[in-house]
Backbone of each chain as ProteinMPNN parsed JSONL, in Angstrom:
{"seq_chain_A": "MRLSVQEAAFDAGAELNAFSASVAGAGAVVSFTGLVRDSDGSLQAMEIEHYPGMTQAAIADIAAQAQTRWSLTDVLVIHRYGRLEPGALIMMVATASRHRIAAFEAAAFLMDYLKSRAPFWKKEIGRDGATWVAAKDEDEAALERW", "coords_chain_A": {"N_chain_A": [[36.755, 6.664, 14.207], [34.492, 5.164, 12.784], [33.886, 4.205, 9.879], [31.197, 1.981, 7.722], [30.772, 0.107, 4.92], [28.918, -2.266, 4.236], [27.01, -4.859, 3.775], [25.309, -6.732, 5.394], [23.022, -6.547, 7.822], [22.572, -4.265, 10.399], [22.692, -3.19, 14.176], [20.893, -0.68, 15.813], [20.571, 0.03, 18.16], [22.561, -1.27, 19.071], [25.128, -0.337, 17.925], [24.501, 2.674, 18.603], [25.138, 2.716, 21.438], [27.321, 1.798, 21.65], [28.979, 3.601, 20.486], [28.304, 5.867, 22.043], [29.384, 5.165, 24.24], [32.209, 5.441, 23.85], [32.87, 7.815, 23.59], [34.977, 9.504, 25.164], [34.715, 12.629, 27.017], [32.908, 13.862, 25.292], [29.851, 15.901, 25.325], [27.565, 15.074, 23.892], [25.744, 13.319, 21.687], [24.292, 12.696, 18.719], [22.136, 10.835, 16.915], [21.019, 9.3, 13.432], [18.789, 7.524, 11.483], [18.35, 5.781, 8.581], [15.43, 4.116, 7.328], [14.132, 1.975, 4.95], [11.6, 2.969, 3.042], [8.25, 2.166, 2.937], [6.033, 3.833, 0.977], [3.043, 3.079, -0.354], [2.478, 0.912, 0.131], [3.431, -0.883, -1.282], [5.995, -1.717, -1.751], [8.069, -4.32, -2.511], [10.728, -4.852, -1.969], [13.807, -3.211, -1.444], [16.468, -2.868, -3.618], [19.715, -1.744, -3.143], [22.442, -0.299, -5.134], [26.367, 0.212, -5.206], [29.608, 1.843, -5.642], [31.401, -0.262, -5.455], [35.388, 0.479, -4.002], [34.991, 3.466, -4.669], [32.651, 3.915, -2.552], [33.869, 3.783, -0.04], [36.057, 5.645, 0.161], [34.386, 8.124, -0.429], [32.882, 8.184, 1.617], [34.525, 8.521, 3.581], [35.925, 10.949, 2.663], [33.375, 12.725, 3.138], [33.198, 12.255, 5.87], [35.571, 13.598, 6.865], [35.362, 16.004, 6.007], [33.101, 17.132, 7.592], [34.379, 16.901, 10.156], [36.473, 19.064, 9.674], [34.831, 21.245, 9.587], [33.069, 21.627, 12.092], [33.939, 20.655, 15.608], [34.652, 17.376, 16.494], [34.019, 15.011, 18.746], [33.828, 12.388, 17.505], [32.596, 10.519, 14.625], [30.361, 7.978, 13.188], [29.674, 5.965, 10.719], [27.669, 4.0, 9.18], [26.447, 2.107, 6.051], [24.59, 0.489, 4.38], [24.387, -2.115, 1.702], [22.666, -3.847, -1.523], [19.698, -6.283, -0.97], [17.386, -4.811, 0.358], [14.28, -5.472, 2.951], [11.176, -4.129, 3.057], [11.201, -1.295, 5.498], [13.325, -2.161, 6.826], [16.752, -1.379, 8.054], [18.318, 1.049, 6.434], [20.765, 2.995, 6.528], [22.868, 4.597, 9.107], [23.864, 7.775, 10.998], [26.255, 9.119, 13.718], [27.051, 11.658, 15.549], [29.16, 13.088, 17.812], [30.028, 15.572, 20.115], [31.434, 18.234, 22.219], [29.578, 20.142, 22.777], [26.16, 20.53, 22.217], [25.314, 21.984, 19.584], [27.101, 21.835, 17.477], [27.161, 18.542, 16.579], [24.229, 18.185, 16.099], [24.365, 20.065, 13.837], [26.515, 18.453, 12.506], [26.028, 15.809, 11.819], [23.412, 16.803, 10.089], [24.702, 17.823, 7.831], [26.57, 15.131, 7.351], [24.24, 13.669, 6.44], [23.242, 15.464, 3.825], [25.331, 15.128, 2.351], [26.038, 12.49, 1.993], [23.206, 11.227, 1.324], [23.414, 12.657, -1.837], [26.366, 12.489, -3.139], [27.509, 10.324, -2.143], [28.588, 6.885, -3.263], [25.719, 5.801, -4.228], [22.69, 3.874, -5.537], [19.573, 3.516, -5.526], [17.044, 0.782, -5.62], [13.682, 0.229, -6.584], [11.909, -2.356, -5.659], [8.663, -3.19, -6.716], [5.087, -4.572, -6.595], [4.398, -4.216, -9.411], [7.066, -4.107, -11.183], [10.494, -2.717, -11.239], [12.12, 0.026, -10.577], [14.222, 2.531, -10.533], [15.46, 4.666, -8.3], [14.527, 8.149, -8.465], [17.417, 11.134, -8.172], [16.087, 14.171, -6.262], [15.483, 17.681, -6.999], [15.4, 19.123, -4.574], [17.102, 17.754, -3.168], [19.842, 17.914, -3.466], [20.092, 20.813, -4.063], [19.638, 21.001, -1.065], [22.561, 20.843, -0.072], [23.647, 23.505, -0.871], [22.985, 24.649, 1.359], [25.375, 24.419, 3.129]], "CA_chain_A": [[36.004, 6.79, 13.454], [34.358, 3.926, 12.504], [32.991, 3.914, 8.506], [31.332, 0.478, 7.719], [29.856, 0.407, 3.972], [28.057, -3.462, 4.502], [25.777, -5.803, 3.316], [24.648, -7.287, 6.462], [21.955, -5.679, 8.861], [23.073, -3.8, 12.182], [21.454, -3.417, 15.279], [21.458, 0.431, 15.699], [20.89, 0.403, 19.512], [23.695, -1.551, 19.859], [25.997, 0.743, 17.744], [24.566, 3.778, 19.496], [25.525, 2.699, 22.695], [28.411, 1.199, 21.813], [29.594, 4.853, 19.995], [28.04, 6.769, 23.13], [30.585, 4.77, 25.227], [33.69, 5.812, 23.178], [33.429, 9.391, 22.948], [35.44, 10.568, 26.087], [34.939, 14.057, 26.785], [31.451, 14.372, 24.822], [28.501, 16.014, 26.014], [26.174, 15.408, 22.904], [25.585, 12.555, 20.92], [23.471, 12.998, 18.099], [22.387, 10.148, 15.674], [19.958, 9.561, 12.487], [18.144, 6.27, 11.182], [17.224, 5.727, 7.667], [14.751, 3.056, 6.735], [13.521, 1.296, 3.465], [10.249, 3.24, 3.28], [7.026, 1.748, 1.559], [4.989, 4.865, 0.8], [1.699, 3.033, -0.551], [1.972, -0.667, 0.655], [3.223, -1.823, -2.718], [7.121, -2.325, -2.18], [8.697, -5.545, -1.976], [12.187, -4.761, -1.988], [14.549, -2.253, -2.227], [18.05, -2.599, -4.115], [21.049, -0.813, -3.306], [23.773, -0.53, -5.454], [26.989, 0.982, -4.815], [30.47, 1.736, -6.389], [32.859, -0.771, -4.359], [36.019, 0.996, -4.141], [34.779, 4.755, -4.582], [32.238, 4.728, -1.822], [34.62, 4.003, 1.229], [36.772, 6.617, 0.03], [34.021, 9.219, -0.52], [32.483, 8.842, 2.7], [35.597, 8.951, 4.159], [36.211, 12.184, 2.58], [32.526, 13.348, 3.749], [33.359, 12.52, 7.452], [36.676, 14.226, 6.894], [35.113, 17.891, 5.834], [32.378, 17.228, 8.784], [35.313, 17.143, 11.11], [36.937, 20.254, 9.552], [33.778, 22.412, 10.169], [32.611, 21.231, 13.321], [34.643, 20.354, 16.446], [33.235, 16.839, 16.695], [34.709, 13.909, 18.992], [34.063, 11.351, 16.829], [31.709, 9.916, 13.534], [30.017, 6.746, 13.138], [28.628, 6.152, 9.28], [26.882, 2.807, 8.324], [25.468, 2.413, 4.99], [24.195, -1.004, 3.815], [23.71, -2.409, 0.097], [22.314, -5.008, -1.614], [18.498, -6.051, -1.192], [16.786, -4.552, 1.708], [13.091, -5.599, 2.857], [10.639, -2.64, 3.695], [11.178, -1.364, 7.039], [15.071, -2.329, 7.366], [17.662, -0.108, 8.145], [19.564, 1.6, 5.299], [22.256, 3.629, 6.871], [22.93, 5.348, 10.593], [25.103, 8.077, 11.042], [26.18, 9.527, 14.671], [28.336, 12.25, 15.829], [29.527, 13.083, 18.946], [30.907, 16.834, 20.136], [31.385, 18.566, 23.802], [27.869, 20.653, 23.384], [24.979, 20.047, 21.259], [24.817, 22.261, 18.233], [27.967, 21.013, 16.403], [26.581, 17.191, 16.954], [23.543, 18.588, 15.221], [24.72, 20.183, 12.261], [27.403, 17.99, 11.259], [24.738, 15.162, 11.485], [22.521, 16.993, 8.931], [25.562, 17.817, 7.204], [26.19, 14.13, 6.775], [23.041, 13.34, 5.987], [23.016, 15.413, 2.879], [26.411, 14.823, 1.801], [25.938, 10.979, 1.62], [22.254, 11.471, -0.072], [23.604, 13.229, -3.053], [27.614, 12.481, -3.003], [28.231, 9.062, -2.031], [27.977, 6.705, -4.925], [24.925, 4.761, -4.237], [21.658, 4.018, -5.995], [18.328, 2.555, -5.014], [15.97, 0.662, -6.805], [12.578, -0.097, -5.552], [11.06, -3.415, -6.605], [7.205, -3.209, -6.561], [4.332, -5.42, -7.324], [4.359, -3.665, -10.642], [7.975, -4.005, -11.602], [11.461, -2.115, -10.464], [12.171, 1.691, -10.821], [15.39, 3.793, -9.684], [14.633, 6.141, -7.158], [14.969, 9.53, -8.984], [17.524, 11.994, -7.537], [15.364, 15.321, -6.27], [16.176, 18.653, -7.001], [15.722, 19.558, -3.031], [18.347, 16.945, -2.498], [20.821, 18.489, -4.109], [19.757, 22.267, -3.169], [20.333, 20.932, 0.272], [24.295, 20.915, 0.311], [23.508, 24.955, -0.641], [22.969, 25.508, 2.66], [26.531, 24.398, 3.611]], "C_chain_A": [[35.494, 5.926, 12.679], [33.288, 4.356, 10.833], [32.55, 2.898, 7.642], [30.389, 0.941, 6.581], [29.36, -1.172, 4.023], [27.044, -4.252, 4.021], [24.901, -6.271, 4.464], [23.83, -6.272, 7.468], [23.133, -5.299, 9.956], [21.994, -3.137, 12.81], [21.602, -1.98, 15.552], [21.422, 0.712, 17.122], [21.926, 0.148, 20.227], [24.894, -0.439, 19.474], [25.899, 1.945, 18.605], [25.108, 3.613, 20.864], [26.795, 2.554, 22.877], [29.573, 2.551, 21.595], [29.439, 5.627, 21.624], [29.251, 6.822, 24.25], [31.809, 5.009, 25.364], [33.838, 6.675, 23.197], [33.396, 9.577, 24.592], [35.266, 11.825, 25.801], [33.778, 14.793, 26.028], [30.881, 14.745, 25.531], [27.478, 15.77, 24.94], [26.394, 13.958, 22.146], [24.224, 12.847, 19.909], [23.184, 11.479, 16.832], [20.898, 10.104, 14.683], [19.867, 8.238, 11.526], [17.91, 6.085, 9.977], [16.566, 4.427, 7.212], [13.967, 3.063, 5.783], [12.164, 1.871, 3.959], [8.806, 2.683, 2.429], [5.828, 3.012, 1.585], [3.419, 3.999, 0.76], [1.482, 1.415, -0.355], [2.364, -1.79, -0.426], [4.567, -2.46, -2.789], [7.538, -3.485, -1.628], [9.895, -5.7, -1.449], [12.785, -3.389, -2.143], [16.078, -2.756, -2.61], [19.02, -1.726, -3.88], [22.451, -1.469, -3.985], [24.855, 0.005, -5.285], [28.085, 0.947, -5.915], [31.786, 0.908, -5.551], [34.224, 0.009, -4.884], [36.28, 2.74, -3.854], [34.225, 4.863, -3.005], [33.053, 4.892, -0.21], [34.572, 5.201, 1.228], [36.122, 8.264, 0.448], [33.269, 9.563, 0.894], [33.321, 9.007, 3.696], [36.005, 10.519, 4.115], [35.145, 13.329, 3.056], [32.888, 13.799, 5.577], [34.286, 13.589, 7.372], [36.43, 16.229, 6.73], [34.134, 18.054, 7.053], [33.564, 17.79, 10.233], [36.191, 18.518, 10.935], [36.174, 21.287, 9.966], [33.232, 22.384, 11.376], [33.609, 20.534, 14.367], [33.976, 19.285, 16.643], [34.316, 15.746, 17.393], [34.685, 12.495, 18.357], [32.759, 11.144, 16.131], [31.561, 8.761, 13.631], [29.196, 6.97, 11.688], [28.045, 4.699, 9.162], [26.345, 2.456, 7.366], [25.476, 0.904, 4.138], [24.038, -0.908, 2.029], [23.532, -3.682, -0.336], [20.734, -5.121, -1.319], [18.09, -6.141, 0.128], [14.934, -4.884, 1.865], [12.426, -4.096, 3.489], [10.532, -2.59, 4.931], [12.453, -1.422, 7.835], [15.603, -1.355, 7.54], [18.593, -0.304, 7.661], [21.223, 2.006, 5.948], [21.994, 4.082, 8.491], [24.595, 6.213, 10.288], [25.126, 8.734, 12.587], [27.067, 10.511, 14.629], [28.095, 12.754, 17.305], [30.191, 14.645, 19.224], [30.654, 17.25, 21.857], [29.836, 18.806, 23.88], [26.896, 19.993, 21.62], [24.571, 20.316, 19.626], [25.571, 21.731, 16.98], [27.503, 19.35, 16.228], [25.631, 17.195, 15.979], [23.606, 18.795, 13.687], [25.518, 19.561, 11.623], [26.356, 16.645, 11.073], [23.901, 15.27, 10.201], [23.471, 17.134, 7.639], [25.84, 16.414, 6.371], [25.601, 13.667, 5.937], [22.959, 13.754, 4.117], [23.818, 15.232, 2.143], [26.266, 13.268, 1.072], [24.8, 11.069, 0.981], [22.993, 11.615, -1.388], [25.265, 13.071, -3.506], [28.303, 11.593, -3.163], [27.696, 8.245, -2.752], [26.753, 4.973, -4.608], [23.243, 4.758, -4.827], [20.484, 3.026, -5.659], [17.776, 2.358, -6.125], [14.577, 0.291, -5.812], [11.745, -1.406, -6.535], [9.712, -3.474, -5.586], [6.809, -4.32, -7.084], [4.362, -5.447, -9.078], [5.572, -3.911, -11.768], [8.958, -3.048, -10.692], [11.23, -1.074, -11.25], [13.166, 2.007, -9.995], [14.582, 4.64, -9.286], [15.593, 7.424, -8.059], [15.924, 10.443, -7.641], [16.484, 13.099, -7.159], [16.34, 16.578, -5.944], [16.48, 19.154, -5.325], [17.081, 18.901, -2.724], [19.562, 17.554, -2.789], [21.282, 20.177, -3.616], [19.977, 22.381, -1.635], [21.76, 21.325, 0.757], [24.206, 22.591, 0.227], [23.773, 25.427, 0.553], [24.777, 25.317, 3.692], [27.125, 24.986, 3.124]], "O_chain_A": [[36.117, 5.832, 11.621], [32.118, 4.738, 10.875], [33.308, 2.687, 6.695], [29.493, 1.766, 6.761], [29.924, -1.3, 2.936], [25.964, -3.664, 4.074], [23.685, -6.124, 4.336], [24.31, -5.169, 7.73], [24.196, -5.856, 10.23], [20.92, -2.697, 12.401], [22.819, -1.79, 15.566], [22.178, 1.608, 17.495], [22.346, 0.643, 21.272], [25.503, 0.208, 20.326], [26.862, 2.329, 19.269], [25.567, 4.638, 21.369], [27.434, 2.953, 23.85], [30.642, 2.652, 22.196], [30.45, 5.895, 22.273], [29.817, 7.738, 24.846], [32.499, 4.93, 26.38], [34.978, 6.997, 22.861], [32.376, 9.74, 25.261], [35.514, 12.3, 24.692], [33.632, 16.015, 26.061], [31.007, 14.249, 26.65], [26.408, 16.346, 25.136], [27.573, 13.604, 22.148], [23.174, 13.215, 20.437], [24.049, 11.213, 15.996], [19.874, 10.695, 15.026], [20.85, 7.941, 10.847], [16.689, 6.236, 9.945], [17.326, 3.629, 6.664], [13.135, 3.955, 5.615], [11.614, 1.47, 4.985], [8.59, 2.978, 1.254], [4.817, 2.918, 2.282], [2.642, 4.187, 1.696], [0.449, 0.819, -0.664], [1.976, -2.952, -0.553], [4.733, -3.444, -3.51], [7.425, -3.72, -0.425], [10.161, -6.538, -0.587], [12.298, -2.542, -2.891], [16.813, -3.019, -1.658], [19.06, -0.785, -4.673], [23.169, -2.432, -3.713], [24.39, 1.101, -4.971], [27.885, 0.307, -6.948], [32.841, 1.406, -5.16], [34.285, 0.218, -6.096], [37.19, 3.265, -3.212], [34.84, 5.544, -2.184], [32.894, 5.827, 0.574], [33.753, 5.93, 1.788], [36.64, 9.176, 1.092], [33.049, 10.7, 1.312], [32.954, 9.61, 4.704], [36.316, 11.208, 5.087], [35.499, 14.476, 3.329], [32.88, 14.843, 6.23], [33.861, 14.651, 7.827], [37.037, 17.218, 7.142], [34.265, 19.129, 7.638], [33.486, 18.762, 10.985], [36.602, 19.068, 11.957], [36.656, 22.199, 10.637], [32.836, 23.501, 11.71], [34.22, 19.631, 13.796], [32.798, 19.457, 16.957], [35.371, 15.535, 16.797], [35.458, 11.599, 18.696], [31.75, 11.476, 16.752], [32.496, 8.15, 14.149], [28.343, 7.836, 11.491], [28.969, 4.516, 8.369], [25.166, 2.365, 7.708], [26.366, 0.464, 3.411], [23.694, 0.046, 1.331], [24.07, -4.627, 0.241], [20.216, -4.006, -1.388], [18.266, -7.078, 0.907], [14.256, -4.537, 0.898], [13.001, -3.241, 4.163], [9.97, -3.457, 5.599], [12.697, -0.993, 8.963], [15.053, -0.3, 7.227], [19.491, -1.122, 7.861], [22.334, 1.489, 5.839], [20.893, 3.866, 8.998], [25.681, 5.87, 9.82], [23.975, 8.986, 12.944], [27.94, 10.437, 13.764], [26.99, 12.797, 17.846], [31.014, 14.925, 18.353], [29.847, 16.671, 22.584], [29.017, 18.189, 24.561], [27.072, 19.377, 20.569], [23.986, 19.622, 18.794], [25.105, 21.341, 15.909], [27.76, 19.149, 15.041], [25.801, 16.465, 15.002], [23.184, 18.145, 12.731], [25.607, 19.719, 10.406], [25.878, 16.572, 9.941], [23.663, 14.347, 9.422], [23.13, 16.662, 6.555], [25.558, 16.298, 5.179], [26.031, 13.261, 4.858], [22.734, 12.911, 3.248], [23.407, 15.098, 0.99], [26.373, 13.014, -0.128], [25.02, 11.016, -0.229], [23.165, 10.578, -2.028], [25.432, 13.75, -4.519], [29.32, 11.531, -3.854], [26.527, 8.42, -3.095], [26.923, 3.759, -4.723], [22.571, 5.734, -4.493], [20.647, 1.809, -5.569], [17.754, 3.013, -7.167], [14.557, 0.133, -4.591], [11.216, -1.374, -7.646], [9.612, -3.673, -4.375], [7.499, -5.059, -7.787], [4.351, -6.442, -9.802], [5.315, -3.936, -12.971], [8.538, -2.597, -9.626], [10.504, -1.011, -12.242], [13.064, 1.801, -8.785], [13.526, 5.165, -9.636], [16.806, 7.559, -8.225], [15.499, 10.528, -6.489], [15.624, 12.987, -8.033], [17.324, 16.692, -5.213], [17.595, 19.492, -4.93], [17.996, 19.462, -2.122], [20.34, 17.533, -1.834], [22.299, 20.607, -3.072], [20.348, 23.385, -1.026], [22.022, 21.982, 1.765], [24.67, 23.151, 1.219], [24.542, 26.341, 0.851], [25.138, 25.983, 4.662], [28.305, 25.09, 3.461]]}, "seq_chain_B": "MEVLYFAWLRERIGLPRERVETTAPTVMALIEELKAREDRYALAFSDLKSLRVALDQKLSSLDAPLAGVREVAFFPPMTGG", "coords_chain_B": {"N_chain_B": [[41.465, 1.844, -21.105], [39.413, 1.406, -18.514], [35.867, 1.248, -18.526], [33.178, 1.564, -16.26], [29.703, 1.251, -15.674], [27.069, 2.093, -13.797], [23.645, 1.26, -11.839], [20.914, 3.001, -14.168], [22.185, 3.484, -16.188], [24.044, 1.331, -16.71], [22.212, -0.973, -16.526], [20.758, -0.169, -18.699], [23.029, -0.211, -20.774], [24.257, -2.633, -20.524], [25.815, -4.305, -19.421], [28.396, -4.132, -16.747], [30.769, -3.244, -16.876], [33.815, -2.312, -18.823], [36.946, -2.711, -21.155], [37.938, -0.087, -23.084], [39.498, 0.717, -25.738], [40.849, 4.263, -26.407], [41.462, 7.533, -27.458], [40.122, 9.481, -26.95], [40.275, 12.888, -26.128], [38.684, 13.873, -23.697], [36.291, 13.585, -21.162], [34.013, 14.078, -22.592], [34.065, 14.069, -24.819], [35.072, 10.958, -25.02], [31.835, 10.295, -24.365], [30.899, 10.825, -26.911], [32.016, 8.875, -28.487], [31.291, 6.377, -27.827], [28.79, 6.808, -27.981], [28.428, 6.344, -30.852], [28.955, 4.078, -31.197], [26.959, 2.19, -30.606], [23.19, 1.976, -30.528], [22.362, 1.341, -27.74], [24.382, 2.551, -26.453], [24.106, 5.122, -27.06], [21.477, 5.337, -26.4], [21.635, 5.211, -23.398], [23.029, 7.406, -23.105], [21.347, 9.528, -23.872], [20.708, 11.521, -21.98], [21.861, 13.94, -21.254], [22.424, 15.533, -19.03], [21.397, 13.942, -16.459], [23.679, 12.34, -15.992], [26.631, 11.602, -14.405], [29.879, 11.621, -13.517], [32.918, 9.8, -12.695], [36.376, 9.921, -12.051], [39.031, 8.189, -11.744], [37.503, 7.297, -9.675], [36.779, 9.289, -8.433], [34.753, 12.027, -8.099], [33.863, 13.721, -11.121], [33.852, 16.228, -13.823], [31.974, 16.684, -16.751], [33.653, 17.872, -18.879], [36.096, 17.174, -18.296], [39.391, 16.653, -18.533], [41.07, 13.707, -20.026], [43.893, 12.359, -19.659], [46.325, 10.129, -18.447], [44.56, 8.825, -16.766], [42.552, 5.841, -15.431], [40.144, 4.458, -14.68], [37.163, 5.336, -15.731], [33.996, 6.306, -14.518], [30.349, 5.99, -14.724], [27.55, 6.753, -14.462], [23.789, 7.932, -13.076], [22.688, 10.249, -10.762], [23.389, 10.402, -7.47], [21.802, 8.486, -4.947], [21.411, 8.137, -2.479], [21.745, 7.404, 1.427]], "CA_chain_B": [[40.868, 2.104, -19.817], [38.158, 0.425, -17.26], [34.819, 1.963, -18.767], [32.809, 1.412, -15.377], [28.428, 1.511, -15.564], [25.939, 1.705, -12.704], [22.482, 2.169, -11.903], [20.491, 2.388, -15.359], [23.179, 2.994, -17.092], [24.555, -0.201, -16.509], [21.236, -1.63, -17.522], [20.532, 0.247, -20.739], [24.0, -1.142, -21.895], [23.794, -4.144, -20.77], [27.372, -4.911, -18.995], [28.723, -3.195, -15.192], [32.363, -2.671, -16.909], [34.891, -2.994, -20.14], [38.16, -2.297, -21.472], [37.976, 0.963, -23.836], [40.643, 1.524, -26.076], [40.496, 5.238, -26.573], [42.182, 8.836, -27.613], [39.391, 11.012, -26.406], [40.82, 13.785, -24.704], [38.313, 14.398, -22.537], [35.103, 12.747, -20.959], [32.883, 14.229, -23.384], [34.808, 13.033, -26.56], [34.733, 9.946, -24.967], [31.031, 9.42, -24.347], [30.413, 10.54, -28.361], [32.936, 7.647, -29.09], [30.534, 5.257, -26.873], [27.397, 7.115, -28.267], [28.713, 6.337, -31.938], [29.361, 2.398, -31.191], [25.666, 1.46, -30.912], [21.901, 2.542, -30.23], [22.498, 0.819, -26.408], [24.874, 3.466, -25.574], [23.28, 6.388, -27.45], [20.15, 5.892, -25.613], [21.987, 5.336, -22.33], [23.809, 8.854, -22.83], [20.598, 10.722, -24.258], [20.199, 12.706, -20.954], [23.675, 14.116, -20.022], [21.713, 16.1, -17.447], [21.196, 12.674, -15.674], [24.747, 11.951, -16.228], [27.443, 12.07, -13.29], [30.939, 10.894, -14.139], [33.94, 9.652, -11.622], [37.588, 9.753, -13.075], [39.524, 6.911, -11.043], [36.922, 6.985, -8.358], [36.825, 10.822, -7.573], [33.729, 13.078, -8.661], [34.247, 14.613, -11.712], [32.908, 16.565, -15.001], [31.923, 15.583, -18.393], [34.584, 18.383, -19.64], [37.689, 17.03, -17.394], [40.703, 15.336, -19.603], [41.367, 11.931, -19.442], [44.902, 12.301, -19.923], [46.431, 9.634, -17.565], [43.039, 8.292, -15.991], [42.603, 4.355, -15.835], [38.984, 4.266, -14.321], [36.071, 5.974, -15.658], [32.744, 5.337, -14.172], [29.128, 6.656, -15.233], [26.087, 6.9, -13.385], [23.186, 8.684, -12.817], [23.012, 10.894, -9.726], [23.406, 9.051, -6.282], [20.656, 8.518, -4.332], [22.492, 7.629, -0.998], [20.929, 7.989, 2.987]], "C_chain_B": [[39.863, 1.367, -19.157], [36.898, 1.572, -17.356], [33.973, 1.271, -17.454], [30.929, 2.142, -15.558], [27.737, 1.234, -14.223], [25.02, 1.845, -12.913], [21.842, 1.694, -13.488], [21.094, 2.401, -16.227], [24.004, 1.51, -17.56], [23.51, -1.277, -17.166], [20.893, -1.427, -18.676], [21.997, -0.39, -21.48], [24.517, -2.245, -21.611], [25.162, -4.76, -20.091], [27.564, -3.784, -17.581], [30.417, -3.097, -15.884], [32.513, -3.416, -18.312], [35.589, -1.987, -20.346], [37.88, -1.067, -22.483], [39.305, 1.204, -24.271], [40.277, 2.805, -26.626], [41.515, 6.318, -26.309], [41.76, 9.552, -27.4], [40.157, 11.317, -25.211], [40.3, 14.146, -23.732], [36.781, 13.505, -22.241], [33.698, 12.773, -21.906], [32.896, 13.795, -24.835], [34.928, 11.481, -26.251], [33.275, 9.037, -25.012], [30.385, 9.688, -25.872], [31.144, 9.352, -28.834], [31.814, 6.492, -28.765], [29.158, 5.47, -27.824], [27.467, 6.723, -29.843], [28.706, 4.761, -32.314], [28.008, 1.877, -31.947], [24.446, 1.956, -30.26], [21.669, 2.071, -28.585], [23.302, 2.326, -26.034], [24.189, 4.913, -25.871], [22.196, 6.572, -26.878], [20.557, 6.022, -23.957], [22.907, 6.579, -22.087], [22.901, 9.65, -23.325], [20.875, 11.551, -23.401], [21.387, 12.969, -20.027], [22.921, 14.737, -18.936], [21.958, 15.14, -16.153], [22.299, 11.891, -15.38], [25.874, 12.324, -15.005], [28.585, 11.05, -14.277], [31.77, 10.772, -12.779], [35.148, 9.291, -12.563], [38.332, 8.669, -11.709], [38.904, 7.307, -9.616], [36.709, 8.492, -7.786], [35.704, 11.37, -8.583], [34.197, 13.733, -9.882], [33.598, 15.479, -12.771], [33.114, 16.212, -16.028], [33.103, 16.613, -19.15], [36.005, 17.865, -18.745], [38.411, 16.02, -18.256], [40.59, 14.279, -19.052], [43.143, 11.807, -19.49], [45.688, 11.494, -18.418], [45.404, 8.902, -16.265], [43.053, 6.828, -16.3], [41.048, 3.986, -15.674], [38.209, 5.277, -14.829], [34.683, 5.801, -15.614], [31.3, 6.359, -14.552], [28.245, 6.209, -14.77], [25.516, 7.851, -13.485], [22.916, 9.337, -11.256], [22.275, 10.475, -8.47], [22.069, 9.387, -5.354], [21.097, 7.256, -2.559], [21.368, 7.838, 0.44], [20.117, 7.103, 3.014]], "O_chain_B": [[39.64, 0.352, -19.816], [36.818, 2.535, -16.594], [34.097, 0.054, -17.589], [30.8, 3.367, -15.572], [27.894, 0.157, -13.646], [24.767, 2.447, -13.956], [22.038, 0.596, -14.009], [20.921, 1.619, -17.161], [24.356, 0.985, -18.616], [23.77, -2.139, -18.006], [20.726, -2.253, -19.573], [21.991, -0.95, -22.576], [25.23, -2.854, -22.409], [25.424, -5.911, -20.439], [26.897, -2.753, -17.488], [31.268, -2.812, -15.04], [31.94, -4.378, -18.824], [35.363, -0.814, -20.051], [36.842, -1.584, -22.897], [40.169, 1.728, -23.568], [39.335, 2.719, -27.415], [42.287, 6.286, -25.351], [42.366, 10.623, -27.429], [40.519, 10.788, -24.16], [40.929, 14.685, -22.821], [36.275, 12.84, -23.145], [32.756, 11.985, -21.989], [32.074, 13.363, -25.643], [34.884, 10.725, -27.222], [33.158, 7.864, -25.369], [29.453, 8.955, -26.204], [30.615, 8.841, -29.822], [31.568, 5.706, -29.68], [28.553, 4.521, -28.322], [26.323, 6.771, -30.296], [28.504, 4.3, -33.437], [27.823, 1.423, -33.076], [24.728, 2.481, -29.183], [20.621, 2.531, -28.131], [22.714, 3.144, -25.325], [23.813, 5.678, -24.983], [21.754, 7.71, -26.721], [19.924, 6.809, -23.254], [23.47, 6.749, -21.005], [23.351, 10.794, -23.392], [21.382, 12.572, -23.867], [21.774, 12.616, -18.914], [22.954, 14.17, -17.844], [22.539, 15.46, -15.116], [22.181, 10.892, -14.669], [25.9, 13.518, -14.707], [28.408, 10.234, -15.182], [31.454, 11.478, -11.821], [35.056, 8.588, -13.569], [37.703, 8.681, -10.651], [39.583, 7.578, -8.626], [36.469, 8.652, -6.589], [35.798, 11.139, -9.789], [35.146, 14.475, -9.631], [32.39, 15.454, -12.541], [34.088, 15.573, -16.426], [33.546, 16.083, -20.168], [36.964, 18.635, -18.809], [38.072, 14.879, -18.569], [40.162, 13.929, -17.952], [43.463, 10.649, -19.221], [45.668, 12.135, -17.367], [45.696, 8.599, -15.108], [43.534, 6.495, -17.383], [40.613, 3.205, -16.52], [38.541, 6.366, -14.359], [34.111, 5.216, -16.533], [31.489, 7.575, -14.603], [28.189, 4.983, -14.667], [26.114, 8.849, -13.888], [23.03, 8.411, -10.452], [21.071, 10.256, -8.331], [21.534, 10.486, -5.204], [20.992, 6.144, -2.042], [20.285, 8.411, 0.321], [19.29, 7.05, 3.925]]}, "name": "protein", "num_of_chains": 2, "seq": "MRLSVQEAAFDAGAELNAFSASVAGAGAVVSFTGLVRDSDGSLQAMEIEHYPGMTQAAIADIAAQAQTRWSLTDVLVIHRYGRLEPGALIMMVATASRHRIAAFEAAAFLMDYLKSRAPFWKKEIGRDGATWVAAKDEDEAALERWMEVLYFAWLRERIGLPRERVETTAPTVMALIEELKAREDRYALAFSDLKSLRVALDQKLSSLDAPLAGVREVAFFPPMTGG"}
């Protein structure tokens, strides 16, 4: 299981290929990649703050919960912090399992929990100033389906 | 204990962390102590619905006891992913 909290950019394709090559016995790999979205063309950058010390442990706890609930061959989580340009990759998860359902469900579970239970905070830097991204009620509600 | 602030709480209070001498029995009691200090604290803690807390780097609740806790972190709802 590789769980990385990093400032540096990563190559999602290379990560996915390496992950897929390492999961002996798996028949399915599902991955998700999150990008810095620029909804109306005014975003200059996104700054992601995190809680060093807690972040890694929170992600490890979420990944361990996924492994308890589904039979997974392996899990990959990469999440960046710092200043990111529009379109840049923020994070990725990948899950591997013998059959596809477990990998799909576990990837969705990981995303729902990383969104509202891992200590990251996003700030959008636009032409007219900076605003903290507010958590959405539906993100909290998404946890209830698990 | 060490008290840490993140995101807009850090900005409103104006510092990322500080050492606080307190005998507050619960998180809520600590918040009341901090709010009584200065306006910037009162402003930062004015909306408890948008406040989350971690005790020794584990998510907790505002009514949790502080006995034995070394690090308290206050922050808004998380926006990862």
